[in-house]
VEXDREN-853135 format. One record per residue (C-alpha): residue in three letters; x, y, z negated; residue number from 0. Coordinates in nm, 3 decimals. Layout:
BEGIN
  residu        u        v        w  num
     ALA        X        Y        Z  NUM
...
REM end
This chain:
BEGIN
  residu        u        v        w  num
     MET    0.009   -0.009   -0.042    0
     PRO    0.165    0.349    0.102    1
     ARG    0.259    0.502   -0.236    2
     PRO    0.309    0.869   -0.300    3
     THR    0.704    1.073   -0.230    4
     ALA    0.875    1.227   -0.400    5
     PRO    0.694    1.546   -0.578    6
     SER    0.810    1.983   -0.534    7
     PRO    1.157    1.991   -0.547    8
     ALA    1.315    1.965   -0.880    9
     GLY    1.543    2.259   -0.850   10
     SER    1.275    2.510   -0.852   11
     GLY    1.208    2.619   -1.255   12
     THR    1.244    2.933   -1.399   13
     GLU    1.464    2.978   -1.714   14
     PRO    1.312    2.929   -2.047   15
     GLY    1.086    3.180   -2.080   16
     GLY    0.987    3.173   -1.742   17
     ALA    0.650    3.065   -1.588   18
     SER    0.788    2.703   -1.523   19
     GLY    0.893    2.683   -1.876   20
     VAL    1.201    2.514   -1.977   21
     LYS    1.461    2.420   -1.625   22
     SER    1.588    2.130   -1.739   23
     ALA    1.249    1.938   -1.884   24
     ARG    1.090    2.053   -1.589   25
     ARG    1.385    1.874   -1.369   26
     ALA    1.308    1.578   -1.629   27
     VAL    0.954    1.538   -1.571   28
     ASP    1.047    1.596   -1.222   29
     LEU    1.283    1.306   -1.218   30
     ILE    1.043    1.101   -1.400   31
     GLU    0.756    1.158   -1.133   32
     THR    0.988    1.147   -0.843   33
     PHE    1.057    0.759   -1.022   34
     ALA    0.707    0.689   -1.048   35
     ALA    0.603    0.805   -0.687   36
     ASN    0.885    0.495   -0.506   37
     GLU    0.873    0.143   -0.580   38
     SER    1.333    0.075   -0.497   39
     TRP    1.638    0.140   -0.720   40
     LEU    1.697    0.496   -0.691   41
     SER    2.051    0.645   -0.649   42
     LEU    2.227    0.938   -0.758   43
     GLY    2.279    1.082   -0.429   44
     ASP    1.886    0.930   -0.314   45
     LEU    1.744    1.175   -0.625   46
     HIS    1.970    1.452   -0.461   47
     THR    1.807    1.411   -0.115   48
     MET    1.456    1.382   -0.283   49
     THR    1.439    1.657   -0.529   50
     GLY    1.741    1.903   -0.485   51
     VAL    1.866    1.896   -0.825   52
     PRO    2.270    1.970   -0.838   53
     ARG    2.485    1.605   -0.886   54
     SER    2.663    1.737   -1.204   55
     SER    2.283    1.805   -1.319   56
     LEU    2.165    1.480   -1.269   57
     HIS    2.444    1.325   -1.418   58
     GLY    2.348    1.453   -1.739   59
     LEU    1.991    1.401   -1.725   60
     LEU    1.966    1.041   -1.600   61
     ARG    2.181    0.989   -1.885   62
     THR    1.979    1.124   -2.147   63
     LEU    1.668    1.016   -1.956   64
     HIS    1.836    0.617   -1.967   65
     GLU    1.979    0.632   -2.365   66
     ALA    1.615    0.746   -2.416   67
     GLY    1.515    0.443   -2.253   68
     TRP    1.232    0.601   -1.963   69
     LEU    1.509    0.462   -1.737   70
     GLU    1.718    0.177   -1.689   71
     THR    1.997    0.064   -1.487   72
     ASP    2.079   -0.235   -1.196   73
     GLY    2.404   -0.193   -1.279   74
     THR    2.553   -0.030   -0.943   75
     GLY    2.436    0.231   -0.982   76
     GLY    2.035    0.212   -0.915   77
     TYR    1.809    0.363   -1.127   78
     ARG    1.413    0.341   -1.218   79
     LEU    1.139    0.371   -1.450   80
     GLY    1.208    0.177   -1.789   81
     VAL    0.955    0.044   -2.041   82
     ARG    0.913    0.408   -2.241   83
     ALA    0.730    0.494   -1.954   84
     LEU    0.461    0.225   -1.946   85
     ILE    0.484    0.260   -2.376   86
     CYS    0.368    0.602   -2.358   87
     GLY    0.134    0.460   -2.047   88
     THR   -0.029    0.264   -2.301   89
     ALA   -0.028    0.503   -2.593   90
     TYR   -0.306    0.770   -2.303   91
     LEU   -0.525    0.487   -2.241   92
     ASP   -0.483    0.358   -2.632   93
     ARG   -0.645    0.705   -2.720   94
     ASP   -0.885    0.778   -2.480   95
     PRO   -1.269    0.757   -2.658   96
     VAL   -1.423    0.674   -2.319   97
     ILE   -1.199    0.356   -2.234   98
     PRO   -1.426    0.101   -2.426   99
     TYR   -1.713    0.280   -2.287  100
     ALA   -1.567    0.212   -1.924  101
     THR   -1.482   -0.110   -1.998  102
     GLU   -1.795   -0.257   -2.105  103
     THR   -1.950   -0.120   -1.776  104
     LEU   -1.693   -0.266   -1.535  105
     GLU   -1.778   -0.599   -1.668  106
     THR   -2.149   -0.510   -1.611  107
     ILE   -2.103   -0.397   -1.274  108
     ARG   -1.847   -0.723   -1.183  109
     GLU   -2.150   -0.968   -1.338  110
     LYS   -2.413   -0.792   -1.126  111
     THR   -2.192   -0.766   -0.760  112
     GLY   -1.927   -1.041   -0.798  113
     PHE   -1.709   -0.744   -0.669  114
     THR   -1.409   -0.590   -0.857  115
     ALA   -1.488   -0.269   -1.105  116
     HIS   -1.268    0.062   -1.083  117
     TYR   -1.275    0.327   -1.335  118
     ALA   -1.076    0.638   -1.272  119
     ARG   -1.016    0.972   -1.319  120
     ARG   -0.887    1.284   -1.079  121
     ASN   -0.576    1.481   -1.133  122
     GLY   -0.604    1.732   -0.908  123
     ASP   -0.554    1.566   -0.524  124
     GLN   -0.515    1.161   -0.693  125
     ILE   -0.742    0.894   -0.826  126
     VAL   -0.569    0.761   -1.114  127
     TYR   -0.718    0.402   -1.201  128
     LEU   -0.813    0.389   -1.570  129
     GLU   -0.923    0.055   -1.562  130
     THR   -0.972   -0.251   -1.380  131
     ARG   -1.195   -0.557   -1.341  132
     GLU   -1.061   -0.795   -1.091  133
     SER   -1.339   -1.021   -0.907  134
     ARG   -1.249   -1.369   -0.953  135
     HIS   -1.290   -1.432   -0.606  136
     SER   -1.040   -1.130   -0.530  137
     ALA   -0.798   -1.173   -0.221  138
     HIS   -0.722   -0.780   -0.183  139
     LEU   -0.521   -0.624   -0.512  140
     VAL   -0.704   -0.296   -0.440  141
     SER   -0.563   -0.080   -0.784  142
     ARG   -0.368   -0.151   -1.118  143
     VAL   -0.411    0.047   -1.379  144
     GLY   -0.227    0.356   -1.338  145
     ARG   -0.253    0.347   -0.969  146
     THR   -0.266    0.649   -0.855  147
     LEU   -0.398    0.748   -0.468  148
     PRO   -0.522    1.094   -0.238  149
     ALA   -0.879    1.180   -0.332  150
     HIS   -0.971    1.220    0.062  151
     ALA   -0.899    0.804    0.086  152
     THR   -1.138    0.716   -0.128  153
     ALA   -1.520    0.638   -0.247  154
     LEU   -1.398    0.760   -0.598  155
     GLY   -1.206    1.084   -0.468  156
     LYS   -1.505    1.177   -0.230  157
     ALA   -1.744    1.097   -0.567  158
     LEU   -1.469    1.351   -0.761  159
     LEU   -1.419    1.602   -0.473  160
     ALA   -1.845    1.606   -0.396  161
     GLU   -1.874    1.741   -0.782  162
     LEU   -1.678    2.039   -0.601  163
     THR   -1.755    2.377   -0.386  164
     PRO   -1.616    2.325   -0.048  165
     ASP   -1.321    2.626   -0.157  166
     GLU   -1.278    2.436   -0.419  167
     ILE   -1.191    2.130   -0.259  168
     ALA   -0.960    2.315   -0.051  169
     ALA   -0.763    2.467   -0.347  170
     VAL   -0.720    2.109   -0.475  171
     LEU   -0.567    2.003   -0.180  172
     ARG   -0.254    1.948   -0.031  173
     ARG   -0.199    1.953    0.337  174
     PRO   -0.160    1.768    0.543  175
     LEU   -0.398    1.493    0.470  176
     SER   -0.201    1.181    0.425  177
     ALA   -0.349    0.888    0.660  178
     LEU   -0.339    0.514    0.458  179
     THR   -0.476    0.416    0.763  180
     PRO   -0.668    0.478    1.084  181
     ASN   -0.934    0.541    0.916  182
     THR   -0.804    0.810    0.650  183
     ILE   -1.002    1.147    0.675  184
     THR   -0.736    1.355    0.757  185
     THR   -0.921    1.683    0.830  186
     LEU   -1.110    1.957    0.574  187
     ASP   -1.408    1.929    0.806  188
     ALA   -1.443    1.565    0.814  189
     LEU   -1.398    1.557    0.429  190
     HIS   -1.642    1.846    0.404  191
     THR   -1.879    1.631    0.572  192
     ALA   -1.817    1.325    0.376  193
     CYS   -1.877    1.482    0.043  194
     ALA   -2.161    1.654    0.207  195
     GLU   -2.363    1.332    0.264  196
     THR   -2.149    1.198   -0.062  197
     ARG   -2.366    1.457   -0.221  198
     GLU   -2.717    1.387   -0.027  199
     ARG   -2.718    0.991   -0.125  200
     GLY   -2.520    1.002   -0.535  201
     TYR   -2.266    0.823   -0.455  202
     GLY   -1.968    0.793   -0.248  203
     LEU   -1.844    0.554    0.061  204
     GLU   -1.527    0.422    0.253  205
     THR   -1.470    0.180    0.490  206
     GLU   -1.076    0.096    0.488  207
     GLU   -0.961    0.471    0.442  208
     GLY   -0.755    0.341    0.160  209
     THR   -0.707   -0.029    0.215  210
     PRO   -0.727   -0.254    0.506  211
     GLY   -1.034   -0.503    0.475  212
     VAL   -1.193   -0.305    0.177  213
     ARG   -1.463   -0.133    0.204  214
     CYS   -1.525    0.105   -0.179  215
     ALA   -1.883    0.259   -0.328  216
     ALA   -1.807    0.510   -0.634  217
     ALA   -2.022    0.661   -0.893  218
     VAL   -1.952    0.991   -1.073  219
     VAL   -1.982    0.951   -1.471  220
     PRO   -2.138    1.282   -1.588  221
     TYR   -2.035    1.376   -1.935  222
     ARG   -1.806    1.703   -1.813  223
     ILE   -1.900    1.929   -1.598  224
     PRO   -1.775    1.929   -1.272  225
     ALA   -1.756    1.542   -1.378  226
     THR   -1.368    1.377   -1.350  227
     ASP   -1.451    1.088   -1.395  228
     ALA   -1.586    0.814   -1.192  229
     VAL   -1.715    0.389   -1.149  230
     SER   -1.623    0.184   -0.814  231
     CYS   -1.645   -0.133   -0.675  232
     SER   -1.436   -0.286   -0.420  233
     MET   -1.605   -0.515   -0.172  234
     PRO   -1.421   -0.716    0.097  235
     THR   -1.574   -0.595    0.481  236
     ASP   -1.624   -0.904    0.602  237
     GLN   -1.808   -1.030    0.243  238
     VAL   -2.129   -0.706    0.299  239
     THR   -2.373   -0.604    0.498  240
     GLU   -2.459   -0.232    0.547  241
     GLN   -2.761   -0.364    0.309  242
     ASP   -2.562   -0.496    0.070  243
     VAL   -2.310   -0.205    0.025  244
     ARG   -2.645    0.051   -0.051  245
     GLU   -2.740   -0.197   -0.278  246
     VAL   -2.384   -0.117   -0.460  247
     GLY   -2.420    0.182   -0.429  248
     ALA   -2.746    0.264   -0.602  249
     LEU   -2.644    0.023   -0.866  250
     LEU   -2.374    0.212   -0.919  251
     ALA   -2.527    0.544   -0.932  252
     GLU   -2.774    0.387   -1.183  253
     VAL   -2.505    0.243   -1.447  254
     ALA   -2.282    0.540   -1.405  255
     ALA   -2.552    0.763   -1.531  256
     GLY   -2.627    0.549   -1.826  257
     LEU   -2.261    0.526   -1.926  258
     GLY   -2.296    0.912   -1.896  259
     ARG   -2.564    0.965   -2.140  260
     ARG   -2.439    0.740   -2.410  261
     LEU   -2.117    0.912   -2.384  262
     ARG   -2.300    1.262   -2.425  263
     ARG   -2.509    1.086   -2.765  264
     GLU   -2.111    0.945   -2.898  265
     GLY   -2.002    1.296   -2.820  266
     ILE   -1.721    1.220   -2.652  267
     ARG   -1.618    1.518   -2.367  268
REM end
């Protein structure tokens, strides 16, 4: 599955007290995000090319992050994320009061549809998967906890972007819109049309826009305004009809609305 490339150059931070905060801290964060966006081991030279951080600064940053457990090394100059990244990521989920309710909802969706169910949150122009319940018969690894995908390429993203105005959508998305498959929407006009259709029907749809062989439907969980979270269902394209997809979408809208009511009753915002 395509992954995002490096974030914006890490050397763009300002000195302490500036608008971007402490430069060394900003560079450390950007390095961690660069590792998160790439699956291979990265060398100092790779990181210099991808981030623009001077080699002299990279030496110290890599040593510090390695000693703190945020990076591990292959012994030949290659680095990748270390176990501290997993520990801190898990702590985020452990402290999110929504997750236990979301997990219960995903179990219901999987039981009623037989397909894989997801719970995700929009983070800027990305969708972050917070919980997944795989179908027992799934042949496609669509996502795992912590995986991100561009919002414009997912039913989850369309459902959540549809909560925004066209101007807000344009402000959120980076351009050009990347294509994960030949079916991915890559223009703002087409995305605005898809969001309008999502508002009209009450749930988002996509067919092989994020992953070949997979169709998805998604509905927002209305406990915040605008909604930040959504549930979805991934379906093999060769196992569902248009009527099946509509029925799954309607179920998701109903279940998501119920989850939103439950979260509001519990005072979760």
